[in-house]
Every structure is written in structure tokens, then in C-alpha cells.
Residue frames relative to the residue before (quaternion, step in Angstrom):
aa qw qx qy qz dx dy dz
S 1.0000 0.0000 0.0000 0.0000 0.00 0.00 0.00
S 0.3589 -0.7404 0.5364 0.1879 3.57 -1.23 0.58
G 0.3825 -0.7442 0.5050 0.2119 3.56 -0.99 0.82
I 0.5182 -0.5705 0.5174 0.3718 3.50 -1.36 0.15
N 0.1447 -0.8285 0.5399 0.0346 3.56 -0.51 1.17
A 0.4772 -0.5971 0.5508 0.3352 3.52 -1.22 0.53
E 0.4062 -0.7478 0.4762 0.2215 3.56 -0.79 1.06
W 0.2736 -0.7254 0.6072 0.1741 3.56 -1.10 0.78
P 0.3301 -0.7856 0.4812 0.2055 3.61 -0.36 1.17
L 0.6464 -0.5306 0.3987 0.3764 3.53 -1.32 0.45
R 0.8650 -0.1097 0.0571 0.4863 3.54 -0.86 1.09
P 0.0007 0.8157 -0.5784 0.0058 3.66 0.52 1.04
G 0.5474 -0.6237 0.4477 0.3331 3.55 -1.12 0.67
V 0.6719 -0.5112 0.3527 0.4036 3.53 -1.23 0.45
T 0.6707 0.4968 -0.3036 0.4595 3.58 0.87 -0.92
E 0.6424 0.5298 -0.3233 0.4496 3.56 0.96 -0.90
M 0.6543 0.5252 -0.3179 0.4415 3.57 0.94 -0.88
K 0.6528 0.5273 -0.3216 0.4387 3.58 0.93 -0.88
V 0.7014 0.4828 -0.2736 0.4472 3.55 0.91 -0.93
L 0.8250 0.3451 -0.1261 0.4294 3.55 0.84 -1.01
I 0.4870 0.7115 -0.4380 0.2542 3.58 1.12 -0.36
V 0.6429 0.5129 -0.3347 0.4600 3.61 0.98 -0.75
C 0.6623 0.5075 -0.3063 0.4582 3.57 0.92 -0.91
V 0.6549 0.5250 -0.3172 0.4414 3.57 0.95 -0.87
L 0.6739 0.4937 -0.3071 0.4560 3.56 0.85 -0.91
L 0.6419 0.5053 -0.3235 0.4774 3.57 1.00 -0.76
G 0.6765 0.5001 -0.2920 0.4550 3.57 0.87 -0.97
L 0.6397 0.5372 -0.3228 0.4451 3.54 0.99 -0.82
S 0.6876 0.4789 -0.3022 0.4545 3.59 0.80 -0.93
Q 0.6698 0.4883 -0.3100 0.4656 3.60 0.95 -0.80
A 0.6166 0.5428 -0.3534 0.4475 3.57 1.04 -0.72
L 0.6728 0.4972 -0.3026 0.4567 3.56 0.87 -0.90
D 0.6820 0.4964 -0.2914 0.4512 3.57 1.00 -0.77
N 0.8272 0.3460 -0.1210 0.4259 3.53 0.81 -1.08
L 0.8039 0.2498 -0.1124 0.5280 3.61 1.06 -0.60
Q 0.2036 0.7779 -0.5572 0.2069 3.52 0.28 1.31
W 0.1411 0.7828 -0.5989 0.0927 3.55 -1.04 0.75
D 0.3807 -0.6742 0.5799 0.2536 3.53 -1.29 0.45
A 0.4184 -0.7094 0.5032 0.2617 3.58 -0.61 1.09
N 0.0028 -0.7941 0.6058 -0.0496 3.54 -0.93 0.97
C 0.0919 -0.8504 0.5178 0.0164 3.55 0.09 1.29
S 0.6148 0.5347 -0.3559 0.4576 3.57 1.24 -0.05
N 0.7536 0.2974 -0.1740 0.5597 3.56 1.28 -0.10
I 0.0502 0.8270 -0.5523 0.0926 3.56 0.54 1.24
D 0.3953 -0.7006 0.5452 0.2360 3.55 -0.92 0.95
P 0.4021 -0.7446 0.4680 0.2546 3.65 -0.54 1.06
L 0.6149 0.5415 -0.3544 0.4507 3.59 1.09 -0.58
A 0.6473 0.4991 -0.3059 0.4881 3.57 1.02 -0.82
R 0.6175 0.5423 -0.3384 0.4584 3.58 1.02 -0.80
D 0.6957 0.4668 -0.2812 0.4681 3.58 0.79 -1.00
Y 0.6215 0.5539 -0.3306 0.4445 3.57 1.05 -0.80
V 0.7010 0.4591 -0.2709 0.4738 3.59 0.79 -1.02
E 0.6699 0.5056 -0.3155 0.4428 3.59 0.86 -0.90
K 0.6273 0.5192 -0.3387 0.4713 3.60 1.07 -0.67
K 0.6343 0.5279 -0.3252 0.4618 3.58 1.00 -0.82
I 0.6569 0.5057 -0.3069 0.4675 3.59 0.95 -0.88
A 0.7143 0.4895 -0.2541 0.4308 3.56 0.88 -1.01
T 0.7760 0.3875 -0.1813 0.4634 3.59 1.03 -0.77
N 0.7117 0.3871 -0.2546 0.5280 3.59 1.28 0.08
K 0.5037 -0.6393 0.4874 0.3162 3.55 -1.07 0.73
V 0.7712 0.0798 -0.0391 0.6304 3.55 1.18 -0.70
Y 0.0083 -0.7665 0.6422 -0.0028 3.56 -0.96 0.90
L 0.0280 -0.8062 0.5891 -0.0472 3.56 -0.67 1.18
I 0.1789 -0.7590 0.6194 0.0908 3.56 -0.73 1.10
G 0.1973 0.8049 -0.5332 0.1698 3.56 -0.63 1.08
L 0.4292 -0.6246 0.5702 0.3170 3.50 -1.29 -0.61
S 0.5618 -0.6488 0.3889 0.3350 3.59 -0.90 0.85
Y 0.7357 0.4060 -0.2226 0.4942 3.60 1.12 -0.62
C 0.4881 0.6600 -0.4279 0.3782 3.59 1.28 0.22
G 0.3732 -0.7584 0.4939 0.2041 3.58 -0.45 1.22
W 0.6829 0.4907 -0.3027 0.4485 3.59 0.96 -0.79
C 0.5543 0.5680 -0.4004 0.4581 3.60 1.23 -0.31
T 0.6441 0.4973 -0.3005 0.4977 3.57 1.02 -0.83
W 0.6343 0.5441 -0.3108 0.4528 3.55 1.00 -0.89
A 0.6655 0.4911 -0.2962 0.4778 3.58 0.94 -0.92
R 0.6416 0.5253 -0.3302 0.4509 3.58 0.96 -0.83
D 0.6113 0.5489 -0.3526 0.4480 3.60 1.02 -0.71
Y 0.6620 0.4835 -0.3079 0.4828 3.60 0.99 -0.77
I 0.6075 0.5516 -0.3493 0.4525 3.59 1.08 -0.69
V 0.6345 0.5118 -0.3190 0.4834 3.58 1.03 -0.78
K 0.6412 0.5253 -0.3225 0.4570 3.59 0.99 -0.81
M 0.6017 0.5663 -0.3536 0.4384 3.59 1.14 -0.57
G 0.6238 -0.5443 0.3398 0.4463 3.57 1.20 -0.55
F 0.5225 0.6139 -0.4259 0.4108 3.58 1.26 -0.03
S 0.2618 -0.7547 0.5816 0.1535 3.59 -1.08 0.74
S 0.7508 -0.4230 0.2625 0.4341 3.57 -1.27 0.30
P 0.6728 0.4902 -0.3324 0.4434 3.67 0.83 -0.79
D 0.6327 0.5448 -0.3265 0.4431 3.61 1.22 -0.45
I 0.7290 0.4668 -0.2047 0.4570 3.56 1.18 -0.63
E 0.1178 -0.7721 0.6234 0.0370 3.55 -0.69 1.16
V 0.0978 -0.7977 0.5948 0.0165 3.57 -0.50 1.23
E 0.1557 -0.7879 0.5940 0.0453 3.56 -0.69 1.15
N 0.0513 -0.7956 0.6037 -0.0038 3.57 -0.05 1.27
L 0.3818 -0.7785 0.4467 0.2205 3.55 -0.26 1.27
N 0.6815 0.4855 -0.2952 0.4613 3.58 1.05 -0.67
D 0.7055 0.4511 -0.2558 0.4830 3.60 1.27 -0.24
L 0.3689 0.7202 -0.5097 0.2923 3.60 1.21 0.24
P 0.6615 -0.5260 0.3386 0.4136 3.62 -1.06 0.60
S 0.6132 -0.6084 0.3731 0.3385 3.54 -1.07 0.79
D 0.6630 0.5066 -0.3215 0.4477 3.59 1.13 -0.50
V 0.5294 0.5845 -0.4278 0.4416 3.59 1.29 0.06
P 0.4326 -0.7208 0.4691 0.2707 3.61 -0.59 1.06
G 0.5907 -0.5981 0.4153 0.3478 3.54 -1.10 0.72
D 0.6212 0.5538 -0.3445 0.4344 3.56 1.04 -0.72
F 0.6425 0.5276 -0.3360 0.4426 3.59 1.03 -0.74
K 0.5854 0.5620 -0.3678 0.4541 3.58 1.09 -0.65
M 0.6890 0.4628 -0.2728 0.4865 3.54 0.98 -0.88
D 0.5986 0.5541 -0.3605 0.4524 3.59 1.13 -0.57
I 0.6035 0.5572 -0.3487 0.4514 3.58 1.13 -0.68
I 0.7248 0.4180 -0.2559 0.4843 3.58 0.72 -1.03
N 0.6025 0.5549 -0.3600 0.4466 3.59 1.11 -0.61
Y 0.6556 0.4961 -0.3157 0.4738 3.59 0.98 -0.80
A 0.6488 0.5095 -0.3217 0.4647 3.58 0.91 -0.89
Y 0.6328 0.5355 -0.3214 0.4578 3.57 1.02 -0.83
C 0.7373 0.4479 -0.2414 0.4443 3.57 0.75 -1.08
Q 0.7495 0.4277 -0.2219 0.4540 3.57 0.89 -0.93
Y 0.8387 0.2217 -0.0619 0.4935 3.58 0.98 -0.82
S 0.8634 0.3042 -0.1193 0.3843 3.52 0.33 -1.28
H 0.0981 -0.7917 0.5790 0.1683 3.58 0.92 -0.96
M 0.5206 0.5974 -0.4075 0.4539 3.53 1.17 0.80
K 0.2072 -0.7544 0.6080 0.1356 3.56 -1.03 0.80
T 0.5558 0.5504 -0.4056 0.4729 3.53 1.06 0.83
V 0.2019 -0.7168 0.6426 0.1803 3.52 -1.33 0.29
P 0.5163 -0.1067 -0.8448 -0.0917 1.51 -2.31 1.02
Q 0.2059 -0.6949 0.6611 0.1940 3.50 -1.44 0.22
V 0.1241 -0.8611 0.4917 -0.0355 3.51 -0.38 1.36
F 0.0971 -0.7543 0.6481 0.0388 3.53 -1.09 0.91
L 0.0921 -0.7891 0.6068 0.0239 3.57 -0.85 1.03
N 0.8433 -0.0514 0.0046 0.5350 3.55 -0.79 1.05
H 0.7260 -0.4886 0.2061 0.4378 3.54 0.93 1.12
K 0.6644 0.4573 -0.3157 0.4999 3.60 1.23 0.28
F 0.4773 -0.6721 0.4842 0.2931 3.56 -1.02 0.81
V 0.2178 -0.7872 0.5692 0.0944 3.57 -0.88 1.02
G 0.5851 -0.5567 0.3987 0.4345 3.60 0.85 -0.93
G 0.7192 -0.4153 0.3362 0.4442 3.52 -1.17 -0.71
A 0.8159 -0.2656 0.1836 0.4797 3.55 -1.24 -0.46
S 0.6998 0.4549 -0.2893 0.4687 3.60 0.79 -0.95
D 0.6201 0.5291 -0.3417 0.4676 3.60 1.11 -0.64
T 0.6377 0.5213 -0.3198 0.4683 3.57 1.06 -0.76
R 0.6293 0.5146 -0.3291 0.4805 3.57 0.99 -0.81
Q 0.6714 0.4965 -0.3056 0.4575 3.58 0.91 -0.87
A 0.6129 0.5362 -0.3483 0.4642 3.60 1.07 -0.67
Y 0.6203 0.5125 -0.3347 0.4904 3.58 1.13 -0.61
Y 0.6773 0.5126 -0.2965 0.4366 3.57 0.81 -1.00
T 0.7204 0.4532 -0.2573 0.4576 3.60 0.88 -0.90
G 0.4902 -0.6547 0.4319 0.3802 3.55 1.23 -0.43
A 0.4576 0.6896 -0.4496 0.3360 3.60 1.26 -0.10
G 0.6501 0.5118 -0.3145 0.4654 3.57 1.04 -0.74
G 0.6406 0.5187 -0.3136 0.4714 3.55 1.01 -0.81
K 0.6406 0.5139 -0.3189 0.4731 3.56 1.05 -0.78
A 0.6212 0.5345 -0.3366 0.4638 3.58 1.05 -0.77
A 0.6366 0.5206 -0.3245 0.4673 3.58 1.02 -0.81
Y 0.6607 0.5013 -0.2999 0.4714 3.58 0.98 -0.86
K 0.6780 0.4980 -0.2914 0.4554 3.59 0.87 -0.95
S 0.6727 0.4980 -0.2923 0.4627 3.58 1.10 -0.67
G 0.5131 -0.6500 0.4098 0.3825 3.57 1.26 -0.31
A 0.4194 0.7284 -0.4528 0.2975 3.57 1.28 0.17
V 0.7979 0.1155 -0.0504 0.5895 3.60 1.13 -0.62
T 0.5311 -0.5931 0.4952 0.3478 3.54 -1.29 0.37
R 0.6553 -0.4962 0.3773 0.4267 3.58 -1.25 0.24
R 0.6310 0.5375 -0.3368 0.4466 3.59 0.99 -0.78
K 0.6720 0.4768 -0.2926 0.4853 3.58 0.95 -0.88
Y 0.6011 0.5594 -0.3499 0.4508 3.57 1.06 -0.74
K 0.6602 0.5074 -0.3097 0.4592 3.59 0.89 -0.89
K 0.6426 0.5100 -0.3194 0.4743 3.58 1.00 -0.79
N 0.6635 0.5094 -0.3036 0.4562 3.58 0.96 -0.85
V 0.6184 0.5355 -0.3381 0.4653 3.58 1.07 -0.72
K 0.6410 0.5166 -0.3220 0.4675 3.58 0.97 -0.81
K 0.6576 0.5000 -0.3066 0.4728 3.59 0.94 -0.89
A 0.6508 0.5234 -0.3163 0.4499 3.58 0.98 -0.83
A 0.6383 0.5312 -0.3241 0.4531 3.58 1.00 -0.83
I 0.6685 0.4909 -0.2942 0.4750 3.56 0.93 -0.91
A 0.6539 0.5068 -0.3115 0.4675 3.58 0.96 -0.84
F 0.6077 0.5630 -0.3449 0.4413 3.58 1.01 -0.80
V 0.6982 0.4588 -0.2672 0.4803 3.55 0.84 -1.00
D 0.6986 0.4852 -0.2904 0.4385 3.59 0.73 -1.04
D 0.6716 0.4908 -0.2991 0.4676 3.59 0.93 -0.87
G 0.6443 0.5235 -0.3202 0.4565 3.57 1.03 -0.78
V 0.6330 0.5140 -0.3260 0.4784 3.57 1.02 -0.82
E 0.6469 0.5154 -0.3213 0.4611 3.59 0.97 -0.82
R 0.6602 0.5087 -0.3200 0.4505 3.59 0.92 -0.84
S 0.6219 0.5505 -0.3468 0.4359 3.58 1.11 -0.58
S 0.4552 0.6981 -0.4413 0.3326 3.60 1.27 -0.12
A 0.6076 0.5640 -0.3444 0.4406 3.57 1.23 -0.37
G 0.6156 -0.5621 0.3449 0.4315 3.59 1.27 0.21
T 0.5431 0.5987 -0.4018 0.4303 3.56 1.20 0.56
Y 0.4617 -0.6598 0.5196 0.2856 3.55 -1.35 0.10
F 0.1532 -0.7443 0.6453 0.0781 3.54 -1.08 0.88
V 0.0027 0.8266 -0.5570 0.0804 3.56 -0.60 1.18
L 0.0753 -0.7471 0.6593 0.0394 3.55 -0.90 1.02
S 0.0255 -0.8415 0.5313 -0.0948 3.51 -0.43 1.32
K 0.2236 -0.7058 0.6336 0.2245 3.53 -1.40 0.00
T 0.6555 -0.6043 0.2869 0.3504 3.52 -0.92 1.00
H 0.8263 0.2212 -0.0926 0.5096 3.61 0.76 -0.99
C 0.3816 0.7222 -0.4864 0.3103 3.58 1.22 0.39
P 0.4673 -0.7150 0.4369 0.2820 3.65 -0.59 1.09
H 0.6810 0.4737 -0.3005 0.4706 3.61 0.90 -0.83
C 0.6029 0.5396 -0.3547 0.4685 3.57 1.18 -0.57
V 0.6287 0.5252 -0.3218 0.4747 3.56 1.00 -0.85
A 0.6588 0.5094 -0.3038 0.4628 3.57 0.98 -0.87
A 0.6478 0.5198 -0.3210 0.4551 3.59 0.98 -0.83
K 0.6769 0.4830 -0.2931 0.4719 3.57 0.92 -0.88
A 0.6190 0.5279 -0.3369 0.4739 3.57 1.11 -0.64
C 0.6220 0.5415 -0.3280 0.4607 3.57 1.05 -0.77
L 0.6653 0.4982 -0.2983 0.4692 3.59 0.90 -0.92
K 0.6553 0.5054 -0.3064 0.4704 3.57 1.03 -0.82
E 0.6527 0.5204 -0.3096 0.4554 3.56 0.96 -0.89
A 0.6920 0.4621 -0.2666 0.4864 3.56 1.07 -0.79
R 0.3820 -0.7602 0.4442 0.2809 3.57 1.35 0.01
V 0.2053 0.7535 -0.5822 0.2261 3.53 0.91 0.96
P 0.4498 -0.7042 0.4677 0.2882 3.63 -0.67 1.00
D 0.5937 -0.5785 0.4221 0.3669 3.57 -1.09 0.70
S 0.6302 0.5588 -0.3280 0.4277 3.57 1.07 -0.72
D 0.6949 0.4406 -0.2635 0.5035 3.58 1.27 -0.34
I 0.6609 0.4491 -0.3063 0.5174 3.58 1.29 0.26
E 0.1139 -0.7561 0.6420 0.0564 3.56 -0.78 1.06
L 0.0225 0.8453 -0.5219 0.1121 3.54 -0.07 1.39
Y 0.0010 0.7828 -0.6219 0.0186 3.55 -0.98 0.92
E 0.2614 -0.7136 0.6289 0.1637 3.54 -1.06 0.86
I 0.1949 -0.8597 0.4685 0.0596 3.56 -0.29 1.29
N 0.2394 0.8252 -0.4926 0.1379 3.61 1.26 0.14
D 0.8195 0.2740 -0.1014 0.4929 3.57 0.75 -1.12
F 0.4036 0.7219 -0.4792 0.2939 3.60 1.21 0.23
Q 0.4946 -0.6282 0.5108 0.3161 3.57 -1.08 0.70
T 0.6798 0.4821 -0.2746 0.4797 3.57 1.19 -0.56
H 0.3214 0.8037 -0.4635 0.1895 3.60 1.30 -0.04
D 0.7241 0.4498 -0.2657 0.4502 3.59 0.66 -1.09
E 0.6765 0.4894 -0.2964 0.4637 3.58 0.97 -0.84
I 0.5804 0.5553 -0.3727 0.4646 3.59 1.13 -0.57
K 0.6770 0.4916 -0.2955 0.4611 3.59 0.90 -0.91
L 0.6390 0.5141 -0.3302 0.4672 3.59 1.01 -0.76
Y 0.6638 0.4908 -0.3067 0.4738 3.58 0.98 -0.82
K 0.6153 0.5329 -0.3499 0.4637 3.58 1.04 -0.71
A 0.6248 0.5355 -0.3408 0.4548 3.59 1.01 -0.75
R 0.6382 0.5218 -0.3257 0.4630 3.59 1.03 -0.74
I 0.7115 0.4673 -0.2595 0.4561 3.56 1.01 -0.83
T 0.8333 0.2473 -0.0722 0.4892 3.55 0.80 -1.06
G 0.5129 -0.6333 0.4343 0.3836 3.58 1.19 -0.39
S 0.7442 0.2970 -0.1928 0.5664 3.58 1.27 -0.14
P 0.3540 -0.7592 0.5036 0.2112 3.62 -0.85 0.91
F 0.5815 0.6536 -0.3528 0.3320 3.56 1.24 -0.34
T 0.4757 -0.6459 0.5226 0.2889 3.54 -1.19 0.68
P 0.5593 -0.1171 -0.8083 -0.1420 1.45 -2.36 0.89
L 0.3343 -0.6350 0.6328 0.2907 3.47 -1.44 0.17
L 0.0765 -0.8260 0.5577 -0.0278 3.55 -0.67 1.15
A 0.0377 0.7758 -0.6297 0.0132 3.55 -1.08 0.74
Y 0.0099 0.7818 -0.6230 0.0230 3.53 -1.15 0.69
N 0.8610 0.0578 -0.0565 0.5021 3.53 -1.03 0.88
G 0.7263 -0.4655 0.2346 0.4480 3.55 1.00 0.88
K 0.6970 0.4310 -0.2569 0.5123 3.58 1.26 0.18
V 0.4376 -0.6649 0.5369 0.2798 3.57 -1.04 0.80
L 0.3086 -0.7255 0.5851 0.1900 3.57 -0.93 0.93
M 0.4291 -0.7662 0.4237 0.2219 3.55 -0.57 1.17
N 0.8058 -0.0409 0.0664 0.5871 3.58 1.11 -0.61
H 0.7349 -0.4230 0.2981 0.4384 3.56 -1.34 0.02
T 0.5907 0.5812 -0.3665 0.4230 3.58 1.05 -0.68
E 0.6628 0.4921 -0.3067 0.4737 3.59 0.97 -0.80
L 0.6097 0.5294 -0.3525 0.4730 3.61 1.10 -0.60
V 0.6320 0.5272 -0.3281 0.4636 3.58 0.98 -0.84
K 0.6607 0.5005 -0.3095 0.4660 3.59 0.95 -0.86
A 0.6707 0.5133 -0.2986 0.4445 3.58 0.98 -0.85
T 0.7622 0.3879 -0.1997 0.4783 3.58 0.93 -0.90
G 0.3561 -0.7229 0.5111 0.2989 3.56 1.05 -0.76
C 0.3858 0.7152 -0.5022 0.2957 3.60 1.19 0.30
N 0.4821 -0.6911 0.4729 0.2577 3.57 -1.24 0.45
S 0.2507 0.8082 -0.5035 0.1746 3.57 1.22 0.43
T 0.2054 -0.7736 0.5894 0.1090 3.53 -1.09 0.80
T 0.3163 0.7739 -0.4938 0.2392 3.57 1.30 0.27
T 0.3227 -0.7410 0.5575 0.1897 3.57 -0.93 0.88
E 0.6281 -0.5480 0.4000 0.3810 3.56 -1.27 0.36
């Protein structure tokens, strides 16, 4: 049988790792010991189904987790940054359900969420404004893209003015956190699908044979934070245009700096 594991998000920042690594390791070991189940999607408990669906329908945020899961706390912090407040957030810590709730029902809850929505045997499992978002890294990404902030606004959790402020903060955090993550000797790239300089940058990385695992690439065309990302890039580099590039903890000011960093033979002009 497989346990419910605390999720390890994609490329956590250095600061995040220092703060949470002890909590994650503790949560992971306890999850494996205490909450094991075999997923069974052919035998859904109707009571668990109704219970979960009611939670999703009646809460702006519904988070299935474990009280000792560090990444559940981490995801909740991002949910707050989106604009949701404590009364908006229903946290279902499976290990903290009342003692009169049978252990099997706790597993029926996560089994239903697994079969109907997530196909994940990890926690947290997060629903925003009645829609499934994913785990911890998905929740962080929903914050970065502005989708989470928009969900908070659409749910009535924040005013439009506050939503706009939160989108600006999310855009800045997206860039700053990505640059920090690149300190490990990787590339952070914010691109647009048909942007000529973006195409050139990606060609340079490919020509230099930079492994995909060393490139954190996002196409920001449809991000709610798109405009604020470009404004912040203008503050940093003097140009609002994509791509935004970072390597080894430093923003690359232009394509020439990318060529120097990678050693590619690109002749693309600025």
C-alpha cells in the first residue's frame, strides 16, 4: 500500500528549504507510518463523496492535508497571499478529525479526492473557489500566475483594488523567487510563445545543450500577472519586453549576457 506523502514542490527556494526541510521530513515519515491506503476508484463511499463535495461547494478554499505536513502550511501561506482570509479557508487535517470519526472514513475522504480530482497520493490537495488546483507547487504557481488572486476576487474575498495590488505583489514575487532559485546554477526564463527574442533565447539554450532539468521556463502569455511582470522587468533591466532571463542568481540584462553565460554561438541582435 502507498502512504499519503507531503509534497515536495518544484525547485523550492533556498530560504524555503532552510525553513521547512525539518518539518517536511517529519511530516513525510509520519504520513507513511500512519495514513496508508490502497486507492480504490471502483468502490467510492457515497458518504465520503457527499462530504467532500459539500466542503468544496460551501468554502472559498478547501485544503485536505495533515497537521504535521510542512507543505500544507506552505500552501496555505500562498493562499493567504492570494487574498483569502482565515474564515475563507477550510483546512481538513485528516489526522485531526474528531475521534468518533472512523479511520476508514478518513481514508474514504482522501480516496474520493484522489479518484475524482487529484490522482495524487500526496497532501496538500487544494480547491480554490470550488475548483481543484493541485498540490503545494500548483498552489504556488496559481499565486505566481495571478489565477489564485483572481479566484479570491471572483469569490468575493477581496475587492478589485486589493486584487490588483495582490497581482502586482505576485508578479514581483514570481520574478524575485525565480531569480533566487536560479542561484543553483540553473536558468529562469519568462517567455512569450511568439516573441522573436524569446525564440532566440530558447534556441541559444538548446544550442548550448543546457539540460531541460536546468531550465525553469514559463510562457506567460495568459498569466494574470503578465502586465505587472513586464513593468517589473522594465524596472530591473530598462526594457519591458520578454524574455526575462536569470542565471546563477542574477538577472541577465539582454541576449548578449545569455550568450556569454551559455557559450552558444547565437548572432541574434538586441
